[in-house]
PDB file of N, CA, C and O in Angstrom, chain B, residues numbered from 101:
ATOM      1  N   MET B 101      14.395  -1.241  -3.516  1.00  0.00           N
ATOM      2  CA  MET B 101      14.488  -1.590  -2.118  1.00  0.00           C
ATOM      3  C   MET B 101      13.917  -2.985  -1.958  1.00  0.00           C
ATOM      4  O   MET B 101      12.887  -3.299  -2.554  1.00  0.00           O
ATOM      5  N   THR B 102      14.560  -3.826  -1.168  1.00  0.00           N
ATOM      6  CA  THR B 102      14.063  -5.168  -0.909  1.00  0.00           C
ATOM      7  C   THR B 102      13.950  -5.389   0.589  1.00  0.00           C
ATOM      8  O   THR B 102      14.897  -5.130   1.332  1.00  0.00           O
ATOM      9  N   LEU B 103      12.808  -5.863   1.029  1.00  0.00           N
ATOM     10  CA  LEU B 103      12.590  -6.243   2.413  1.00  0.00           C
ATOM     11  C   LEU B 103      12.480  -7.759   2.415  1.00  0.00           C
ATOM     12  O   LEU B 103      11.448  -8.298   2.014  1.00  0.00           O
ATOM     13  N   PRO B 104      13.525  -8.462   2.859  1.00  0.00           N
ATOM     14  CA  PRO B 104      13.522  -9.932   2.775  1.00  0.00           C
ATOM     15  C   PRO B 104      12.265 -10.545   3.374  1.00  0.00           C
ATOM     16  O   PRO B 104      11.862 -10.212   4.489  1.00  0.00           O
ATOM     17  N   LYS B 105      11.654 -11.448   2.611  1.00  0.00           N
ATOM     18  CA  LYS B 105      10.461 -12.183   3.001  1.00  0.00           C
ATOM     19  C   LYS B 105       9.262 -11.281   3.277  1.00  0.00           C
ATOM     20  O   LYS B 105       8.283 -11.738   3.867  1.00  0.00           O
ATOM     21  N   GLN B 106       9.309 -10.013   2.869  1.00  0.00           N
ATOM     22  CA  GLN B 106       8.185  -9.122   3.102  1.00  0.00           C
ATOM     23  C   GLN B 106       7.679  -8.520   1.803  1.00  0.00           C
ATOM     24  O   GLN B 106       6.535  -8.766   1.419  1.00  0.00           O
ATOM     25  N   ALA B 107       8.501  -7.740   1.117  1.00  0.00           N
ATOM     26  CA  ALA B 107       8.036  -7.069  -0.095  1.00  0.00           C
ATOM     27  C   ALA B 107       9.222  -6.561  -0.908  1.00  0.00           C
ATOM     28  O   ALA B 107      10.322  -6.363  -0.393  1.00  0.00           O
ATOM     29  N   ILE B 108       8.959  -6.359  -2.191  1.00  0.00           N
ATOM     30  CA  ILE B 108       9.906  -5.701  -3.078  1.00  0.00           C
ATOM     31  C   ILE B 108       9.218  -4.415  -3.516  1.00  0.00           C
ATOM     32  O   ILE B 108       8.103  -4.448  -4.038  1.00  0.00           O
ATOM     33  N   ILE B 109       9.880  -3.287  -3.304  1.00  0.00           N
ATOM     34  CA  ILE B 109       9.282  -1.994  -3.592  1.00  0.00           C
ATOM     35  C   ILE B 109      10.051  -1.320  -4.720  1.00  0.00           C
ATOM     36  O   ILE B 109      11.270  -1.160  -4.645  1.00  0.00           O
ATOM     37  N   PHE B 110       9.325  -0.923  -5.770  1.00  0.00           N
ATOM     38  CA  PHE B 110       9.913  -0.200  -6.883  1.00  0.00           C
ATOM     39  C   PHE B 110       9.483   1.257  -6.775  1.00  0.00           C
ATOM     40  O   PHE B 110       8.319   1.552  -6.505  1.00  0.00           O
ATOM     41  N   GLY B 111      10.429   2.161  -6.986  1.00  0.00           N
ATOM     42  CA  GLY B 111      10.078   3.562  -6.882  1.00  0.00           C
ATOM     43  C   GLY B 111      11.068   4.447  -7.605  1.00  0.00           C
ATOM     44  O   GLY B 111      12.022   3.984  -8.230  1.00  0.00           O
ATOM     45  N   GLU B 112      10.809   5.720  -7.497  1.00  0.00           N
ATOM     46  CA  GLU B 112      11.627   6.739  -8.141  1.00  0.00           C
ATOM     47  C   GLU B 112      12.128   7.697  -7.060  1.00  0.00           C
ATOM     48  O   GLU B 112      11.342   8.204  -6.260  1.00  0.00           O
ATOM     49  N   ILE B 113      13.428   7.941  -7.041  1.00  0.00           N
ATOM     50  CA  ILE B 113      13.976   8.894  -6.080  1.00  0.00           C
ATOM     51  C   ILE B 113      13.546  10.289  -6.494  1.00  0.00           C
ATOM     52  O   ILE B 113      13.809  10.726  -7.614  1.00  0.00           O
ATOM     53  N   ARG B 114      12.874  10.991  -5.572  1.00  0.00           N
ATOM     54  CA  ARG B 114      12.358  12.330  -5.860  1.00  0.00           C
ATOM     55  C   ARG B 114      13.317  13.418  -5.391  1.00  0.00           C
ATOM     56  O   ARG B 114      13.371  14.494  -5.985  1.00  0.00           O
ATOM     57  N   TYR B 115      14.075  13.144  -4.327  1.00  0.00           N
ATOM     58  CA  TYR B 115      15.084  14.091  -3.868  1.00  0.00           C
ATOM     59  C   TYR B 115      16.118  13.337  -3.052  1.00  0.00           C
ATOM     60  O   TYR B 115      15.859  12.240  -2.557  1.00  0.00           O
ATOM     61  N   CYS B 116      17.278  13.929  -2.919  1.00  0.00           N
ATOM     62  CA  CYS B 116      18.353  13.338  -2.134  1.00  0.00           C
ATOM     63  C   CYS B 116      19.178  14.480  -1.561  1.00  0.00           C
ATOM     64  O   CYS B 116      19.671  15.335  -2.298  1.00  0.00           O
ATOM     65  N   GLN B 117      19.324  14.487  -0.236  1.00  0.00           N
ATOM     66  CA  GLN B 117      20.075  15.554   0.423  1.00  0.00           C
ATOM     67  C   GLN B 117      21.128  14.949   1.328  1.00  0.00           C
ATOM     68  O   GLN B 117      20.878  13.971   2.034  1.00  0.00           O
ATOM     69  N   LYS B 118      22.315  15.549   1.296  1.00  0.00           N
ATOM     70  CA  LYS B 118      23.369  15.109   2.201  1.00  0.00           C
ATOM     71  C   LYS B 118      23.183  15.831   3.527  1.00  0.00           C
ATOM     72  O   LYS B 118      23.068  17.056   3.574  1.00  0.00           O
ATOM     73  N   VAL B 119      23.156  15.053   4.600  1.00  0.00           N
ATOM     74  CA  VAL B 119      23.045  15.596   5.950  1.00  0.00           C
ATOM     75  C   VAL B 119      24.192  14.994   6.752  1.00  0.00           C
ATOM     76  O   VAL B 119      24.196  13.802   7.060  1.00  0.00           O
ATOM     77  N   ASP B 120      25.158  15.838   7.083  1.00  0.00           N
ATOM     78  CA  ASP B 120      26.372  15.390   7.776  1.00  0.00           C
ATOM     79  C   ASP B 120      27.045  14.289   6.959  1.00  0.00           C
ATOM     80  O   ASP B 120      27.469  14.527   5.829  1.00  0.00           O
ATOM     81  N   SER B 121      27.144  13.085   7.525  1.00  0.00           N
ATOM     82  CA  SER B 121      27.853  12.007   6.827  1.00  0.00           C
ATOM     83  C   SER B 121      26.906  11.000   6.165  1.00  0.00           C
ATOM     84  O   SER B 121      27.349   9.938   5.729  1.00  0.00           O
ATOM     85  N   HIS B 122      25.603  11.321   6.084  1.00  0.00           N
ATOM     86  CA  HIS B 122      24.664  10.399   5.453  1.00  0.00           C
ATOM     87  C   HIS B 122      23.721  11.168   4.522  1.00  0.00           C
ATOM     88  O   HIS B 122      23.761  12.397   4.461  1.00  0.00           O
ATOM     89  N   PHE B 123      22.886  10.440   3.809  1.00  0.00           N
ATOM     90  CA  PHE B 123      21.958  11.032   2.859  1.00  0.00           C
ATOM     91  C   PHE B 123      20.519  10.716   3.253  1.00  0.00           C
ATOM     92  O   PHE B 123      20.234   9.655   3.808  1.00  0.00           O
ATOM     93  N   ILE B 124      19.625  11.644   2.959  1.00  0.00           N
ATOM     94  CA  ILE B 124      18.197  11.445   3.141  1.00  0.00           C
ATOM     95  C   ILE B 124      17.567  11.494   1.756  1.00  0.00           C
ATOM     96  O   ILE B 124      17.760  12.453   1.007  1.00  0.00           O
ATOM     97  N   ALA B 125      16.812  10.452   1.424  1.00  0.00           N
ATOM     98  CA  ALA B 125      16.193  10.385   0.097  1.00  0.00           C
ATOM     99  C   ALA B 125      14.690  10.223   0.233  1.00  0.00           C
ATOM    100  O   ALA B 125      14.200   9.500   1.101  1.00  0.00           O
ATOM    101  N   GLY B 126      13.976  10.904  -0.635  1.00  0.00           N
ATOM    102  CA  GLY B 126      12.530  10.743  -0.736  1.00  0.00           C
ATOM    103  C   GLY B 126      12.232   9.878  -1.946  1.00  0.00           C
ATOM    104  O   GLY B 126      12.747  10.122  -3.037  1.00  0.00           O
ATOM    105  N   ILE B 127      11.411   8.879  -1.752  1.00  0.00           N
ATOM    106  CA  ILE B 127      11.117   7.930  -2.829  1.00  0.00           C
ATOM    107  C   ILE B 127       9.622   7.900  -3.099  1.00  0.00           C
ATOM    108  O   ILE B 127       8.819   7.755  -2.177  1.00  0.00           O
ATOM    109  N   ARG B 128       9.253   8.037  -4.359  1.00  0.00           N
ATOM    110  CA  ARG B 128       7.853   7.882  -4.771  1.00  0.00           C
ATOM    111  C   ARG B 128       7.659   6.423  -5.146  1.00  0.00           C
ATOM    112  O   ARG B 128       8.242   5.940  -6.117  1.00  0.00           O
ATOM    113  N   ILE B 129       6.841   5.728  -4.374  1.00  0.00           N
ATOM    114  CA  ILE B 129       6.617   4.300  -4.596  1.00  0.00           C
ATOM    115  C   ILE B 129       5.739   4.111  -5.818  1.00  0.00           C
ATOM    116  O   ILE B 129       4.672   4.712  -5.934  1.00  0.00           O
ATOM    117  N   LYS B 130       6.210   3.256  -6.737  1.00  0.00           N
ATOM    118  CA  LYS B 130       5.463   2.985  -7.967  1.00  0.00           C
ATOM    119  C   LYS B 130       4.775   1.631  -7.941  1.00  0.00           C
ATOM    120  O   LYS B 130       3.696   1.472  -8.513  1.00  0.00           O
ATOM    121  N   ASP B 131       5.388   0.651  -7.284  1.00  0.00           N
ATOM    122  CA  ASP B 131       4.790  -0.676  -7.253  1.00  0.00           C
ATOM    123  C   ASP B 131       5.362  -1.471  -6.092  1.00  0.00           C
ATOM    124  O   ASP B 131       6.494  -1.247  -5.666  1.00  0.00           O
ATOM    125  N   VAL B 132       4.572  -2.394  -5.593  1.00  0.00           N
ATOM    126  CA  VAL B 132       4.982  -3.256  -4.490  1.00  0.00           C
ATOM    127  C   VAL B 132       4.619  -4.687  -4.853  1.00  0.00           C
ATOM    128  O   VAL B 132       3.499  -4.963  -5.283  1.00  0.00           O
ATOM    129  N   PHE B 133       5.565  -5.588  -4.681  1.00  0.00           N
ATOM    130  CA  PHE B 133       5.329  -6.999  -4.949  1.00  0.00           C
ATOM    131  C   PHE B 133       5.646  -7.786  -3.689  1.00  0.00           C
ATOM    132  O   PHE B 133       6.679  -7.576  -3.055  1.00  0.00           O
ATOM    133  N   TYR B 134       4.744  -8.695  -3.335  1.00  0.00           N
ATOM    134  CA  TYR B 134       4.942  -9.542  -2.175  1.00  0.00           C
ATOM    135  C   TYR B 134       5.389 -10.914  -2.652  1.00  0.00           C
ATOM    136  O   TYR B 134       4.832 -11.437  -3.617  1.00  0.00           O
ATOM    137  N   PRO B 135       6.395 -11.517  -1.992  1.00  0.00           N
ATOM    138  CA  PRO B 135       6.918 -12.797  -2.459  1.00  0.00           C
ATOM    139  C   PRO B 135       5.957 -13.960  -2.282  1.00  0.00           C
ATOM    140  O   PRO B 135       6.128 -14.997  -2.923  1.00  0.00           O
ATOM    141  N   GLN B 136       4.960 -13.815  -1.438  1.00  0.00           N
ATOM    142  CA  GLN B 136       3.979 -14.876  -1.265  1.00  0.00           C
ATOM    143  C   GLN B 136       2.588 -14.254  -1.260  1.00  0.00           C
ATOM    144  O   GLN B 136       2.426 -13.054  -1.036  1.00  0.00           O
ATOM    145  N   ALA B 137       1.599 -15.086  -1.508  1.00  0.00           N
ATOM    146  CA  ALA B 137       0.227 -14.587  -1.559  1.00  0.00           C
ATOM    147  C   ALA B 137      -0.152 -13.960  -0.220  1.00  0.00           C
ATOM    148  O   ALA B 137       0.253 -14.440   0.839  1.00  0.00           O
ATOM    149  N   LEU B 138      -0.919 -12.904  -0.280  1.00  0.00           N
ATOM    150  CA  LEU B 138      -1.379 -12.255   0.933  1.00  0.00           C
ATOM    151  C   LEU B 138      -2.342 -13.178   1.656  1.00  0.00           C
ATOM    152  O   LEU B 138      -3.234 -13.762   1.041  1.00  0.00           O
ATOM    153  N   GLU B 139      -2.161 -13.304   2.942  1.00  0.00           N
ATOM    154  CA  GLU B 139      -2.978 -14.204   3.745  1.00  0.00           C
ATOM    155  C   GLU B 139      -4.058 -13.427   4.507  1.00  0.00           C
ATOM    156  O   GLU B 139      -4.420 -13.803   5.622  1.00  0.00           O
ATOM    157  N   ILE B 140      -4.566 -12.360   3.917  1.00  0.00           N
ATOM    158  CA  ILE B 140      -5.600 -11.593   4.613  1.00  0.00           C
ATOM    159  C   ILE B 140      -6.934 -11.824   3.932  1.00  0.00           C
ATOM    160  O   ILE B 140      -6.998 -12.166   2.751  1.00  0.00           O
ATOM    161  N   GLY B 141      -7.994 -11.633   4.694  1.00  0.00           N
ATOM    162  CA  GLY B 141      -9.327 -11.773   4.129  1.00  0.00           C
ATOM    163  C   GLY B 141      -9.680 -10.506   3.371  1.00  0.00           C
ATOM    164  O   GLY B 141      -8.813  -9.705   3.023  1.00  0.00           O
ATOM    165  N   HIS B 142     -10.961 -10.344   3.127  1.00  0.00           N
ATOM    166  CA  HIS B 142     -11.416  -9.154   2.422  1.00  0.00           C
ATOM    167  C   HIS B 142     -11.206  -7.914   3.289  1.00  0.00           C
ATOM    168  O   HIS B 142     -11.090  -8.008   4.511  1.00  0.00           O
ATOM    169  N   ILE B 143     -11.161  -6.775   2.650  1.00  0.00           N
ATOM    170  CA  ILE B 143     -10.940  -5.504   3.332  1.00  0.00           C
ATOM    171  C   ILE B 143     -12.215  -5.112   4.068  1.00  0.00           C
ATOM    172  O   ILE B 143     -13.307  -5.173   3.504  1.00  0.00           O
ATOM    173  N   HIS B 144     -12.075  -4.714   5.319  1.00  0.00           N
ATOM    174  CA  HIS B 144     -13.226  -4.261   6.104  1.00  0.00           C
ATOM    175  C   HIS B 144     -13.683  -2.900   5.587  1.00  0.00           C
ATOM    176  O   HIS B 144     -12.869  -2.113   5.103  1.00  0.00           O
ATOM    177  N   ALA B 145     -14.981  -2.623   5.689  1.00  0.00           N
ATOM    178  CA  ALA B 145     -15.556  -1.386   5.165  1.00  0.00           C
ATOM    179  C   ALA B 145     -14.888  -0.150   5.764  1.00  0.00           C
ATOM    180  O   ALA B 145     -14.615   0.809   5.042  1.00  0.00           O
ATOM    181  N   GLY B 146     -14.620  -0.157   7.068  1.00  0.00           N
ATOM    182  CA  GLY B 146     -13.979   0.991   7.709  1.00  0.00           C
ATOM    183  C   GLY B 146     -12.584   1.245   7.162  1.00  0.00           C
ATOM    184  O   GLY B 146     -12.189   2.391   6.948  1.00  0.00           O
ATOM    185  N   GLN B 147     -11.845   0.173   6.940  1.00  0.00           N
ATOM    186  CA  GLN B 147     -10.494   0.309   6.391  1.00  0.00           C
ATOM    187  C   GLN B 147     -10.565   0.816   4.952  1.00  0.00           C
ATOM    188  O   GLN B 147      -9.748   1.643   4.546  1.00  0.00           O
ATOM    189  N   LEU B 148     -11.524   0.331   4.187  1.00  0.00           N
ATOM    190  CA  LEU B 148     -11.679   0.790   2.810  1.00  0.00           C
ATOM    191  C   LEU B 148     -12.066   2.274   2.778  1.00  0.00           C
ATOM    192  O   LEU B 148     -11.572   3.026   1.937  1.00  0.00           O
ATOM    193  N   ASP B 149     -12.947   2.695   3.691  1.00  0.00           N
ATOM    194  CA  ASP B 149     -13.322   4.113   3.770  1.00  0.00           C
ATOM    195  C   ASP B 149     -12.113   4.992   4.057  1.00  0.00           C
ATOM    196  O   ASP B 149     -11.937   6.043   3.441  1.00  0.00           O
ATOM    197  N   ARG B 150     -11.279   4.553   5.000  1.00  0.00           N
ATOM    198  CA  ARG B 150     -10.071   5.336   5.324  1.00  0.00           C
ATOM    199  C   ARG B 150      -9.099   5.353   4.145  1.00  0.00           C
ATOM    200  O   ARG B 150      -8.456   6.369   3.880  1.00  0.00           O
ATOM    201  N   TYR B 151      -8.996   4.235   3.446  1.00  0.00           N
ATOM    202  CA  TYR B 151      -8.124   4.165   2.264  1.00  0.00           C
ATOM    203  C   TYR B 151      -8.607   5.151   1.194  1.00  0.00           C
ATOM    204  O   TYR B 151      -7.811   5.897   0.625  1.00  0.00           O
ATOM    205  N   LEU B 152      -9.912   5.147   0.927  1.00  0.00           N
ATOM    206  CA  LEU B 152     -10.480   6.034  -0.095  1.00  0.00           C
ATOM    207  C   LEU B 152     -10.361   7.501   0.301  1.00  0.00           C
ATOM    208  O   LEU B 152     -10.192   8.366  -0.559  1.00  0.00           O
ATOM    209  N   ALA B 153     -10.450   7.784   1.601  1.00  0.00           N
ATOM    210  CA  ALA B 153     -10.322   9.165   2.083  1.00  0.00           C
ATOM    211  C   ALA B 153      -8.873   9.619   2.074  1.00  0.00           C
ATOM    212  O   ALA B 153      -8.600  10.818   2.129  1.00  0.00           O
ATOM    213  N   GLY B 154      -7.943   8.678   2.005  1.00  0.00           N
ATOM    214  CA  GLY B 154      -6.528   9.032   1.982  1.00  0.00           C
ATOM    215  C   GLY B 154      -5.981   9.417   3.344  1.00  0.00           C
ATOM    216  O   GLY B 154      -4.972  10.118   3.433  1.00  0.00           O
ATOM    217  N   LYS B 155      -6.642   8.963   4.413  1.00  0.00           N
ATOM    218  CA  LYS B 155      -6.128   9.247   5.752  1.00  0.00           C
ATOM    219  C   LYS B 155      -6.600   8.175   6.724  1.00  0.00           C
ATOM    220  O   LYS B 155      -7.605   7.501   6.498  1.00  0.00           O
ATOM    221  N   GLY B 156      -5.850   8.038   7.807  1.00  0.00           N
ATOM    222  CA  GLY B 156      -6.233   7.093   8.842  1.00  0.00           C
ATOM    223  C   GLY B 156      -5.562   5.737   8.762  1.00  0.00           C
ATOM    224  O   GLY B 156      -5.754   4.907   9.650  1.00  0.00           O
ATOM    225  N   LEU B 157      -4.779   5.489   7.723  1.00  0.00           N
ATOM    226  CA  LEU B 157      -4.056   4.222   7.604  1.00  0.00           C
ATOM    227  C   LEU B 157      -2.559   4.490   7.620  1.00  0.00           C
ATOM    228  O   LEU B 157      -2.101   5.537   7.163  1.00  0.00           O
ATOM    229  N   THR B 158      -1.807   3.544   8.146  1.00  0.00           N
ATOM    230  CA  THR B 158      -0.353   3.644   8.088  1.00  0.00           C
ATOM    231  C   THR B 158       0.109   3.311   6.672  1.00  0.00           C
ATOM    232  O   THR B 158      -0.653   2.751   5.884  1.00  0.00           O
ATOM    233  N   THR B 159       1.336   3.650   6.353  1.00  0.00           N
ATOM    234  CA  THR B 159       1.866   3.341   5.019  1.00  0.00           C
ATOM    235  C   THR B 159       1.813   1.851   4.723  1.00  0.00           C
ATOM    236  O   THR B 159       1.382   1.479   3.631  1.00  0.00           O
ATOM    237  N   PRO B 160       2.233   0.967   5.646  1.00  0.00           N
ATOM    238  CA  PRO B 160       2.107  -0.469   5.342  1.00  0.00           C
ATOM    239  C   PRO B 160       0.665  -0.905   5.113  1.00  0.00           C
ATOM    240  O   PRO B 160       0.409  -1.769   4.275  1.00  0.00           O
ATOM    241  N   GLU B 161      -0.287  -0.317   5.849  1.00  0.00           N
ATOM    242  CA  GLU B 161      -1.693  -0.659   5.638  1.00  0.00           C
ATOM    243  C   GLU B 161      -2.166  -0.210   4.261  1.00  0.00           C
ATOM    244  O   GLU B 161      -2.892  -0.939   3.584  1.00  0.00           O
ATOM    245  N   VAL B 162      -1.761   0.982   3.845  1.00  0.00           N
ATOM    246  CA  VAL B 162      -2.125   1.478   2.510  1.00  0.00           C
ATOM    247  C   VAL B 162      -1.576   0.549   1.440  1.00  0.00           C
ATOM    248  O   VAL B 162      -2.284   0.203   0.495  1.00  0.00           O
ATOM    249  N   LEU B 163      -0.326   0.145   1.580  1.00  0.00           N
ATOM    250  CA  LEU B 163       0.293  -0.742   0.591  1.00  0.00           C
ATOM    251  C   LEU B 163      -0.401  -2.103   0.572  1.00  0.00           C
ATOM    252  O   LEU B 163      -0.584  -2.692  -0.494  1.00  0.00           O
ATOM    253  N   THR B 164      -0.783  -2.600   1.736  1.00  0.00           N
ATOM    254  CA  THR B 164      -1.476  -3.888   1.811  1.00  0.00           C
ATOM    255  C   THR B 164      -2.839  -3.809   1.143  1.00  0.00           C
ATOM    256  O   THR B 164      -3.210  -4.699   0.378  1.00  0.00           O
ATOM    257  N   VAL B 165      -3.592  -2.739   1.431  1.00  0.00           N
ATOM    258  CA  VAL B 165      -4.910  -2.580   0.811  1.00  0.00           C
ATOM    259  C   VAL B 165      -4.764  -2.445  -0.698  1.00  0.00           C
ATOM    260  O   VAL B 165      -5.506  -3.074  -1.452  1.00  0.00           O
ATOM    261  N   ARG B 166      -3.808  -1.624  -1.145  1.00  0.00           N
ATOM    262  CA  ARG B 166      -3.600  -1.422  -2.581  1.00  0.00           C
ATOM    263  C   ARG B 166      -3.280  -2.743  -3.271  1.00  0.00           C
ATOM    264  O   ARG B 166      -3.833  -3.046  -4.329  1.00  0.00           O
ATOM    265  N   GLU B 167      -2.400  -3.516  -2.681  1.00  0.00           N
ATOM    266  CA  GLU B 167      -2.030  -4.802  -3.278  1.00  0.00           C
ATOM    267  C   GLU B 167      -3.216  -5.765  -3.265  1.00  0.00           C
ATOM    268  O   GLU B 167      -3.442  -6.487  -4.237  1.00  0.00           O
ATOM    269  N   HIS B 168      -3.967  -5.777  -2.176  1.00  0.00           N
ATOM    270  CA  HIS B 168      -5.138  -6.653  -2.097  1.00  0.00           C
ATOM    271  C   HIS B 168      -6.149  -6.296  -3.188  1.00  0.00           C
ATOM    272  O   HIS B 168      -6.705  -7.180  -3.839  1.00  0.00           O
ATOM    273  N   LEU B 169      -6.382  -4.999  -3.382  1.00  0.00           N
ATOM    274  CA  LEU B 169      -7.348  -4.561  -4.394  1.00  0.00           C
ATOM    275  C   LEU B 169      -6.915  -4.953  -5.804  1.00  0.00           C
ATOM    276  O   LEU B 169      -7.753  -5.180  -6.676  1.00  0.00           O
ATOM    277  N   ARG B 170      -5.614  -5.030  -6.021  1.00  0.00           N
ATOM    278  CA  ARG B 170      -5.111  -5.436  -7.342  1.00  0.00           C
ATOM    279  C   ARG B 170      -5.512  -6.874  -7.664  1.00  0.00           C
ATOM    280  O   ARG B 170      -5.668  -7.234  -8.831  1.00  0.00           O
ATOM    281  N   HIS B 171      -5.678  -7.696  -6.623  1.00  0.00           N
ATOM    282  CA  HIS B 171      -5.909  -9.124  -6.847  1.00  0.00           C
ATOM    283  C   HIS B 171      -7.307  -9.605  -6.464  1.00  0.00           C
ATOM    284  O   HIS B 171      -7.677 -10.733  -6.786  1.00  0.00           O
ATOM    285  N   CYS B 172      -8.087  -8.765  -5.779  1.00  0.00           N
ATOM    286  CA  CYS B 172      -9.386  -9.220  -5.281  1.00  0.00           C
ATOM    287  C   CYS B 172     -10.528  -8.513  -6.007  1.00  0.00           C
ATOM    288  O   CYS B 172     -10.814  -7.341  -5.762  1.00  0.00           O
ATOM    289  N   ARG B 173     -11.156  -9.237  -6.884  1.00  0.00           N
ATOM    290  CA  ARG B 173     -12.273  -8.702  -7.659  1.00  0.00           C
ATOM    291  C   ARG B 173     -13.440  -8.304  -6.748  1.00  0.00           C
ATOM    292  O   ARG B 173     -14.106  -7.298  -6.993  1.00  0.00           O
ATOM    293  N   HIS B 174     -13.681  -9.087  -5.709  1.00  0.00           N
ATOM    294  CA  HIS B 174     -14.775  -8.834  -4.775  1.00  0.00           C
ATOM    295  C   HIS B 174     -14.617  -7.462  -4.101  1.00  0.00           C
ATOM    296  O   HIS B 174     -15.568  -6.681  -4.059  1.00  0.00           O
ATOM    297  N   CYS B 175     -13.445  -7.174  -3.586  1.00  0.00           N
ATOM    298  CA  CYS B 175     -13.216  -5.896  -2.892  1.00  0.00           C
ATOM    299  C   CYS B 175     -13.206  -4.719  -3.866  1.00  0.00           C
ATOM    300  O   CYS B 175     -13.672  -3.631  -3.525  1.00  0.00           O
ATOM    301  N   ARG B 176     -12.681  -4.925  -5.071  1.00  0.00           N
ATOM    302  CA  ARG B 176     -12.710  -3.845  -6.073  1.00  0.00           C
ATOM    303  C   ARG B 176     -14.142  -3.481  -6.424  1.00  0.00           C
ATOM    304  O   ARG B 176     -14.447  -2.309  -6.643  1.00  0.00           O
ATOM    305  N   ALA B 177     -15.023  -4.471  -6.480  1.00  0.00           N
ATOM    306  CA  ALA B 177     -16.421  -4.213  -6.821  1.00  0.00           C
ATOM    307  C   ALA B 177     -17.084  -3.333  -5.775  1.00  0.00           C
ATOM    308  O   ALA B 177     -17.990  -2.564  -6.095  1.00  0.00           O
ATOM    309  N   HIS B 178     -16.644  -3.438  -4.533  1.00  0.00           N
ATOM    310  CA  HIS B 178     -17.232  -2.648  -3.447  1.00  0.00           C
ATOM    311  C   HIS B 178     -16.729  -1.199  -3.418  1.00  0.00           C
ATOM    312  O   HIS B 178     -17.273  -0.375  -2.683  1.00  0.00           O
ATOM    313  N   LEU B 179     -15.722  -0.888  -4.190  1.00  0.00           N
ATOM    314  CA  LEU B 179     -15.213   0.493  -4.231  1.00  0.00           C
ATOM    315  C   LEU B 179     -16.294   1.469  -4.704  1.00  0.00           C
ATOM    316  O   LEU B 179     -16.340   2.615  -4.255  1.00  0.00           O
ATOM    317  N   ALA B 180     -17.141   1.022  -5.589  1.00  0.00           N
ATOM    318  CA  ALA B 180     -18.180   1.903  -6.156  1.00  0.00           C
ATOM    319  C   ALA B 180     -19.480   1.844  -5.376  1.00  0.00           C
ATOM    320  O   ALA B 180     -20.459   2.485  -5.760  1.00  0.00           O
ATOM    321  N   GLU B 181     -19.508   1.081  -4.279  1.00  0.00           N
ATOM    322  CA  GLU B 181     -20.736   0.918  -3.513  1.00  0.00           C
ATOM    323  C   GLU B 181     -20.535   1.433  -2.087  1.00  0.00           C
ATOM    324  O   GLU B 181     -20.334   0.633  -1.173  1.00  0.00           O
ATOM    325  N   PRO B 182     -20.585   2.746  -1.880  1.00  0.00           N
ATOM    326  CA  PRO B 182     -20.369   3.284  -0.528  1.00  0.00           C
ATOM    327  C   PRO B 182     -21.441   2.790   0.439  1.00  0.00           C
ATOM    328  O   PRO B 182     -22.605   2.616   0.078  1.00  0.00           O
ATOM    329  N   GLY B 183     -21.011   2.569   1.680  1.00  0.00           N
ATOM    330  CA  GLY B 183     -21.936   2.125   2.694  1.00  0.00           C
ATOM    331  C   GLY B 183     -22.071   0.614   2.814  1.00  0.00           C
ATOM    332  O   GLY B 183     -22.616   0.119   3.800  1.00  0.00           O
ATOM    333  N   ASP B 184     -21.582  -0.120   1.827  1.00  0.00           N
ATOM    334  CA  ASP B 184     -21.628  -1.583   1.882  1.00  0.00           C
ATOM    335  C   ASP B 184     -20.577  -2.100   2.859  1.00  0.00           C
ATOM    336  O   ASP B 184     -19.528  -1.477   3.025  1.00  0.00           O
ATOM    337  N   THR B 185     -20.841  -3.202   3.491  1.00  0.00           N
ATOM    338  CA  THR B 185     -19.830  -3.844   4.319  1.00  0.00           C
ATOM    339  C   THR B 185     -19.198  -4.963   3.507  1.00  0.00           C
ATOM    340  O   THR B 185     -19.852  -5.605   2.685  1.00  0.00           O
ATOM    341  N   LEU B 186     -17.942  -5.176   3.749  1.00  0.00           N
ATOM    342  CA  LEU B 186     -17.221  -6.208   3.002  1.00  0.00           C
ATOM    343  C   LEU B 186     -17.077  -7.458   3.835  1.00  0.00           C
ATOM    344  O   LEU B 186     -16.496  -8.441   3.377  1.00  0.00           O
TER     345      LEU B 186
END
């Protein structure tokens, strides 16, 4: 799947069902690549807590945090330090 000027998403189709004249597919996302560097600062502690808990963030927010953590050594270091502010 390609979202022009936003992201390239790689995944695996987990199911596909025909509904009337169209199909519904479930995709397990494996990787996301952004065409340009992310222009966000460090992850806020509250957002990181919600990410670690696996709830409270939208799918785009989860993908943004995941991608940021892949590239930001500072934020990854805070994953093991609960209660710290970023």
